[in-house]
C-alpha positions as CSV (number, residue, x, y, z in Angstrom):
1,M,5.0,31.8,-6.1
2,P,3.0,29.0,-4.5
3,Q,4.7,25.6,-4.4
4,P,2.4,22.5,-4.4
5,M,2.4,20.6,-1.1
6,P,3.3,16.9,-1.5
7,A,0.3,14.9,-0.7
8,V,0.4,11.8,1.5
9,G,-1.5,8.6,1.1
10,D,-1.5,5.0,2.2
11,D,-1.5,1.9,0.0
12,A,-3.4,0.9,-3.1
13,R,-5.2,-1.7,-5.1
14,A,-7.3,-0.9,-8.2
15,T,-11.0,-1.9,-7.9
16,T,-11.7,-1.5,-11.6
17,D,-10.6,-3.9,-14.2
18,V,-9.7,-2.1,-17.4
19,P,-8.9,-3.8,-20.7
20,S,-5.2,-3.7,-21.5
21,M,-4.1,-1.0,-23.9
22,F,-1.8,-3.6,-25.5
23,S,-4.7,-5.8,-26.5
24,R,-6.6,-2.9,-28.1
25,R,-4.2,-0.2,-29.0
26,R,-2.4,-0.1,-32.3
27,I,1.4,0.1,-31.7
28,G,2.2,2.9,-34.0
29,A,3.8,6.3,-34.2
30,A,1.4,7.6,-31.5
31,A,-0.7,5.8,-28.9
32,A,-4.1,5.2,-30.4
33,A,-7.4,5.2,-28.7
34,V,-8.5,2.6,-26.3
35,A,-12.0,2.0,-25.0
36,V,-12.0,2.3,-21.2
37,A,-14.7,1.1,-18.9
38,L,-14.4,3.3,-15.9
39,T,-16.3,2.7,-12.7
40,A,-15.4,5.3,-10.1
41,S,-15.3,3.8,-6.7
42,V,-16.4,6.3,-4.1
43,L,-16.6,5.3,-0.4
44,T,-18.0,7.4,2.4
45,A,-15.2,8.6,4.7
46,P,-15.8,9.1,8.4
47,S,-15.4,12.9,7.9
48,A,-14.4,15.3,5.2
49,V,-13.0,18.9,5.0
50,A,-14.4,21.0,2.2
51,A,-11.7,22.6,0.0
52,P,-12.3,25.5,-2.4
53,E,-14.1,24.3,-5.5
54,G,-13.7,27.1,-8.0
55,P,-14.6,26.5,-11.7
56,G,-14.4,23.3,-13.5
57,Q,-15.3,19.7,-13.2
58,G,-14.8,17.5,-10.1
59,S,-14.3,17.8,-6.4
60,C,-11.3,18.0,-4.2
61,K,-12.9,17.5,-0.8
62,I,-10.2,16.0,1.4
63,Q,-10.9,13.4,4.1
64,E,-9.5,13.7,7.6
65,D,-9.6,9.9,8.1
66,P,-10.0,8.2,4.7
67,S,-10.5,4.5,4.4
68,W,-7.5,2.3,3.6
69,S,-9.9,-0.4,2.2
70,G,-9.1,-1.4,-1.4
71,W,-5.4,-0.3,-1.4
72,S,-2.7,-3.0,-1.4
73,N,-0.4,-3.4,1.6
74,H,3.0,-4.9,1.3
75,D,1.9,-8.5,1.9
76,Q,-0.8,-8.1,-0.7
77,V,1.7,-6.7,-3.3
78,G,3.9,-9.7,-2.7
79,R,1.1,-12.2,-3.1
80,T,-0.1,-10.5,-6.3
81,L,3.4,-10.4,-7.8
82,A,3.9,-14.1,-7.0
83,Q,0.6,-15.0,-8.6
84,I,1.5,-12.9,-11.7
85,A,4.8,-14.6,-12.1
86,K,3.3,-18.1,-11.6
87,N,0.6,-17.5,-14.2
88,S,3.0,-16.0,-16.7
89,G,4.8,-19.2,-17.7
90,G,8.1,-17.6,-17.1
91,R,7.4,-14.3,-19.0
92,V,7.4,-12.3,-15.7
93,T,10.2,-12.8,-13.2
94,V,10.1,-11.3,-9.7
95,D,13.3,-10.9,-7.7
96,V,14.0,-9.5,-4.2
97,A,16.3,-6.5,-5.0
98,G,16.9,-5.7,-1.4
99,R,15.2,-5.4,2.0
100,S,14.0,-2.4,4.0
101,P,15.4,-1.6,7.4
102,Q,12.5,-3.5,9.0
103,G,13.2,-6.5,6.7
104,R,10.4,-6.2,4.1
105,E,11.2,-7.3,0.6
106,L,11.9,-4.7,-2.2
107,W,10.6,-6.5,-5.3
108,A,11.7,-5.9,-8.9
109,A,9.4,-7.5,-11.5
110,R,10.7,-7.9,-15.0
111,V,8.9,-8.5,-18.3
112,G,10.0,-8.2,-21.9
113,T,13.3,-8.9,-23.7
114,G,13.8,-5.8,-25.8
115,D,16.8,-3.6,-26.0
116,R,15.0,-0.4,-24.8
117,V,14.8,-0.5,-21.0
118,L,12.2,1.2,-18.8
119,L,12.6,1.2,-15.0
120,V,9.6,2.4,-13.0
121,T,9.5,2.9,-9.2
122,S,6.4,3.6,-7.0
123,A,5.9,4.6,-3.4
124,I,9.4,5.8,-2.6
125,H,7.3,8.1,-0.4
126,G,5.4,5.4,1.5
127,N,2.0,7.2,1.4
128,E,2.0,7.8,-2.4
129,R,0.9,4.6,-4.0
130,T,-1.5,5.0,-6.8
131,G,1.4,4.0,-9.0
132,T,1.6,0.6,-7.2
133,E,-1.8,-0.3,-8.5
134,A,-1.0,0.9,-12.0
135,L,2.1,-1.3,-12.1
136,L,0.4,-4.4,-10.9
137,G,-2.3,-4.0,-13.5
138,I,0.3,-3.5,-16.3
139,L,2.3,-6.6,-15.2
140,K,-0.8,-8.7,-15.0
141,D,-1.8,-7.9,-18.5
142,L,1.7,-8.3,-20.0
143,S,2.1,-11.6,-18.2
144,N,-0.5,-13.4,-20.3
145,G,-1.3,-11.3,-23.3
146,N,-0.7,-13.3,-26.5
147,D,-1.9,-11.0,-29.2
148,A,0.5,-9.9,-31.9
149,R,0.8,-6.4,-30.6
150,T,1.7,-7.4,-27.1
151,R,4.3,-9.8,-28.4
152,Q,5.8,-7.1,-30.5
153,L,6.0,-4.7,-27.5
154,L,7.7,-7.3,-25.4
155,Q,10.2,-7.9,-28.1
156,E,11.1,-4.2,-28.2
157,I,11.3,-3.2,-24.6
158,T,12.3,-4.5,-21.2
159,L,10.1,-3.3,-18.3
160,V,11.4,-3.5,-14.8
161,A,8.8,-2.4,-12.2
162,M,9.5,-1.8,-8.5
163,P,6.0,-1.3,-7.2
164,M,6.7,-0.6,-3.5
165,V,10.1,0.7,-2.7
166,N,9.3,2.2,0.8
167,P,7.2,-0.5,2.5
168,D,8.1,0.5,6.0
169,G,6.9,4.0,5.4
170,G,3.9,2.5,3.6
171,E,2.8,0.4,6.6
172,L,2.8,3.6,8.7
173,N,1.1,5.7,6.0
174,R,3.9,8.2,6.0
175,R,6.4,9.8,3.5
176,M,9.7,8.7,5.2
177,N,11.2,5.3,5.7
178,V,12.1,4.1,9.2
179,L,15.8,4.2,10.0
180,S,17.7,5.8,12.9
181,W,20.9,7.7,12.6
182,D,22.6,5.3,15.0
183,A,21.7,2.4,12.7
184,T,23.1,4.3,9.8
185,V,26.4,4.9,11.6
186,A,26.5,1.2,12.5
187,Q,26.3,0.5,8.7
188,F,28.8,3.1,7.9
189,P,31.2,3.5,10.8
190,Q,33.2,6.2,9.0
191,L,30.3,8.5,9.7
192,A,30.8,8.4,13.5
193,G,30.7,11.9,14.9
194,A,29.5,13.5,11.6
195,P,26.3,15.5,11.6
196,R,23.1,13.8,10.4
197,A,22.3,14.1,6.7
198,W,20.0,17.1,6.1
199,Y,17.2,14.8,4.8
200,H,17.2,12.6,7.9
201,R,14.4,13.4,10.4
202,L,13.6,12.3,14.0
203,T,9.9,12.2,13.3
204,G,7.6,12.2,10.3
205,D,3.9,12.7,9.6
206,G,3.1,12.8,13.3
207,I,4.9,9.5,14.0
208,N,7.7,9.5,16.5
209,L,10.1,7.4,14.5
210,P,13.3,8.6,12.7
211,G,13.8,8.1,9.0
212,Y,14.9,9.5,5.6
213,D,13.2,11.2,2.7
214,L,14.4,8.5,0.4
215,N,13.9,10.7,-2.7
216,R,16.9,12.8,-1.6
217,D,19.2,9.9,-1.0
218,F,20.6,9.4,-4.5
219,N,23.9,10.4,-6.0
220,P,24.9,10.5,-9.7
221,D,28.1,8.8,-8.8
222,L,26.7,5.4,-8.7
223,N,29.8,4.1,-6.9
224,Y,29.6,6.7,-4.2
225,V,30.4,5.6,-0.6
226,P,29.2,7.9,2.2
227,R,31.9,10.2,3.6
228,A,31.8,12.2,6.8
229,A,33.2,15.2,5.1
230,D,30.1,15.4,2.8
231,L,27.6,15.7,5.7
232,P,25.1,17.1,6.4
233,G,24.9,18.3,2.7
234,R,22.3,20.7,1.3
235,D,18.9,20.3,-0.3
236,T,20.3,21.2,-3.8
237,D,23.1,18.7,-3.6
238,A,23.4,14.9,-4.3
239,G,22.5,12.5,-1.5
240,F,24.6,9.8,0.1
241,F,23.0,6.3,-0.5
242,L,22.5,6.0,3.3
243,S,19.3,3.8,3.1
244,P,19.0,0.3,1.8
245,E,16.0,1.2,-0.3
246,S,17.8,3.8,-2.4
247,R,20.8,1.5,-2.7
248,A,18.5,-1.3,-4.0
249,I,17.0,1.0,-6.7
250,R,20.5,2.0,-7.6
251,D,21.7,-1.6,-7.8
252,V,18.8,-2.5,-10.1
253,Y,19.6,0.4,-12.4
254,V,23.4,-0.5,-12.4
255,K,22.7,-4.1,-13.2
256,L,20.3,-3.3,-16.0
257,R,22.8,-0.8,-17.5
258,A,25.6,-3.4,-17.4
259,E,23.4,-6.0,-19.1
260,K,21.7,-3.9,-21.7
261,G,24.2,-1.1,-22.2
262,A,21.8,1.6,-21.1
263,V,18.6,2.3,-19.2
264,D,16.6,4.4,-21.7
265,A,13.9,5.6,-19.4
266,Y,13.0,5.9,-15.8
267,I,9.6,6.9,-14.4
268,D,9.2,8.0,-10.7
269,L,5.6,7.8,-9.4
270,H,4.5,10.3,-6.8
271,H,1.6,12.4,-5.4
272,M,1.0,16.1,-5.1
273,G,-1.7,18.2,-3.5
274,P,-5.4,17.4,-4.1
275,C,-6.8,20.8,-5.2
276,D,-4.6,22.1,-8.0
277,R,-6.4,23.2,-11.2
278,I,-5.0,23.5,-14.7
279,T,-4.2,26.9,-16.0
280,G,-4.5,27.3,-19.8
281,G,-5.3,24.7,-22.5
282,G,-8.5,23.0,-23.3
283,Q,-9.2,22.0,-19.6
284,D,-8.5,25.4,-18.1
285,G,-9.8,25.6,-14.5
286,K,-10.4,21.8,-14.2
287,L,-8.8,19.8,-11.5
288,I,-5.5,18.3,-12.6
289,T,-5.2,14.5,-12.6
290,F,-1.4,14.4,-12.5
291,S,1.5,16.5,-13.5
292,L,4.7,15.7,-15.4
293,D,8.3,16.9,-14.9
294,Y,11.8,16.4,-16.2
295,P,14.9,16.5,-13.8
296,P,15.2,19.6,-11.6
297,L,18.9,20.4,-12.0
298,G,19.2,24.1,-11.7
299,V,19.7,26.9,-14.2
300,Q,20.3,26.4,-17.9
301,D,19.1,22.8,-17.7
302,G,21.8,21.7,-15.3
303,A,24.7,23.4,-17.1
304,K,27.0,23.1,-14.1
305,Y,26.8,19.3,-14.2
306,R,27.6,18.8,-17.9
307,A,31.4,18.7,-17.6
308,T,31.2,15.8,-15.1
309,Y,28.1,14.2,-16.5
310,P,28.1,14.8,-20.3
311,A,25.5,12.1,-20.9
312,L,22.8,14.4,-19.4
313,D,20.1,15.0,-22.0
314,Q,17.3,17.2,-20.6
315,D,15.6,17.3,-24.0
316,K,15.2,13.6,-24.0
317,S,13.5,13.7,-20.6
318,R,11.1,16.3,-21.9
319,R,10.4,14.2,-25.1
320,Y,9.5,11.3,-22.9
321,A,7.2,13.4,-20.7
322,L,5.6,14.8,-23.8
323,S,5.0,11.2,-25.1
324,V,3.1,10.5,-21.9
325,Y,0.9,13.5,-22.3
326,N,0.3,12.8,-26.0
327,G,-0.6,9.2,-25.2
328,L,-3.2,10.2,-22.6
329,V,-4.9,12.7,-25.0
330,D,-4.8,10.2,-27.8
331,T,-6.4,7.6,-25.6
332,Y,-9.0,9.5,-23.8
333,G,-9.6,12.7,-25.7
334,N,-8.5,16.2,-24.6
335,Q,-11.6,16.8,-22.5
336,S,-11.5,13.7,-20.4
337,P,-10.6,14.1,-16.8
338,L,-8.2,11.1,-17.3
339,A,-6.2,13.4,-19.6
340,A,-6.2,16.5,-17.4
341,V,-2.4,16.6,-17.2
342,G,0.0,19.4,-17.1
343,R,3.6,20.4,-16.1
344,Y,4.8,20.1,-12.6
345,F,6.2,23.1,-10.7
346,H,9.6,23.7,-12.2
347,P,11.1,27.2,-12.3
348,D,14.5,27.4,-14.0
349,N,16.4,27.5,-10.7
350,R,14.8,24.5,-9.1
351,E,17.5,22.0,-8.2
352,Y,17.4,18.6,-6.5
353,A,20.4,16.5,-7.5
354,G,19.7,14.0,-4.8
355,Q,16.5,12.7,-6.4
356,G,16.6,9.4,-8.2
357,R,15.3,10.9,-11.4
358,S,18.1,13.5,-11.3
359,A,20.9,11.0,-10.5
360,F,19.8,8.7,-13.4
361,A,19.4,11.5,-15.8
362,L,22.9,12.6,-15.2
363,N,23.9,9.1,-16.3
364,G,22.1,9.5,-19.6
365,T,18.6,8.2,-18.9
366,G,15.5,10.1,-19.9
367,T,13.5,10.5,-16.6
368,V,9.9,11.5,-16.0
369,L,8.1,12.4,-12.8
370,F,4.4,11.7,-12.3
371,E,2.7,13.7,-9.5
372,V,-0.8,12.3,-9.0
373,R,-3.4,14.7,-7.5
374,G,-4.2,13.8,-3.9
375,Q,-5.3,10.2,-3.3
376,Q,-4.9,7.9,-0.3
377,D,-4.9,10.0,2.8
378,D,-6.4,13.0,1.1
379,L,-9.2,11.4,-1.0
380,G,-9.3,7.8,0.2
381,Q,-11.2,5.7,-2.4
382,K,-12.7,8.7,-4.1
383,Q,-11.6,8.9,-7.7
384,H,-9.4,5.8,-7.1
385,G,-10.2,4.1,-10.4
386,M,-9.8,7.3,-12.4
387,M,-6.4,8.1,-10.9
388,V,-5.0,4.6,-11.3
389,N,-6.2,4.2,-14.9
390,S,-4.7,7.6,-15.9
391,V,-1.3,6.8,-14.4
392,R,-1.4,3.3,-16.0
393,T,-2.1,4.8,-19.4
394,G,0.6,7.3,-19.0
395,I,3.2,4.6,-18.3
396,E,1.9,2.5,-21.2
397,S,2.1,5.5,-23.5
398,L,5.8,5.8,-22.9
399,M,6.2,2.1,-23.3
400,A,4.5,2.2,-26.7
401,G,6.6,5.3,-27.6
402,L,9.8,3.5,-26.8
403,A,8.7,0.3,-28.6
404,T,7.9,2.2,-31.8
405,G,10.6,4.9,-31.6
406,S,8.0,7.7,-31.7
407,V,9.5,9.2,-28.6
408,D,12.7,9.9,-30.5
409,T,10.9,12.1,-33.1
410,L,9.2,14.5,-30.7
411,D,10.4,18.1,-30.1
412,G,11.2,18.4,-26.4
413,N,10.5,22.1,-26.5
414,D,6.9,21.3,-27.0
415,F,6.8,20.2,-23.4
416,F,6.8,23.9,-22.4
417,D,3.5,24.4,-24.3
418,L,1.7,22.1,-21.9
419,P,-0.6,23.8,-19.4
420,D,0.6,24.2,-15.8
421,Y,-1.4,24.8,-12.6
422,G,-1.0,28.4,-11.9
423,W,2.6,29.0,-11.2
424,D,4.9,31.6,-12.8
425,T,7.6,30.1,-14.9
426,T,9.9,33.1,-14.6
427,A,12.8,32.5,-12.2
428,D,13.3,35.0,-9.4
């Protein structure tokens, strides 16, 4: 069965101002409609490669050298966060949760005081940053919205957003971070003489610098310390917290859980290939905007982990993903390209315990993956506004569902009724 290729991208900044859903959406059992003024920003790239079009709306022509113009770099994200915090009157706080190997800040922005906690990370793969723009827009609106509905929302939930967690990779427009194995061993001398972790590479995306796929560097044992005997590991197994970026995300999660008792939900924002089309449903044959997933923990919903991690609740993760889908359809209508969403590639035997969403799910959190179609180094500015707005509404839909409790009344099995994008769900 064909597996979608992870897309790469650079950095992002939304060019379209969209009214906040919280100032216009009724906080109720389901996300209600919001009027969206969408201006698609399409810039001419130096060159483009035509991809198969097929039936349905839209284009997936990819660009060999797309423009970076209009997408926020690390410095711009920092300035935007500082301005949001300054203008919020104390409502939004921004902390440095850690630093990358090259010394760049890893920010965690927090807003709201509610008991239900949502942690969102973006750009753990440095070239996948539509989510960065979505999070900045959400934080900006929540920082100064004073209508009754926004105040209610902020009383019910606590949002912690980490909008750029792989800034070194982002500055190079590549998936991996930048960290040598020698530097890793210097940090963890007990690893001297051990083989490199399987997810450490000497080069990445055509750039001759070593680094890690950070989204394989997590372990459900949140106190885990790297051990030589565990290396190099396998792609199905937990990771080793070898990079400061993954440890910073882990530390934010652990501190939130200690403070609040639990982290209810975690959203991990990524990108997929640019040309996948929905199979089934009302938008059959149309280009998918983004896909949703729950944790990939192997056969029978991670049965082998349950004895050690009894808090795992795969149905909760599916309910949360379903809440995202329902919110998009409620907001835009089931024929809008902004609601062209389906399920991510997930046969029963797919297993990645080293992903953050898997590690946190094993600790009882409902986790959702967003995989945005293409963007940055595939599409450049093309469909920039549409993709950012769709991701933003997806995040806001889960926020509203957590605030109202509507996510708790859904049937997680309904997630399997969502359309996919042409893959066979039967395990080999």
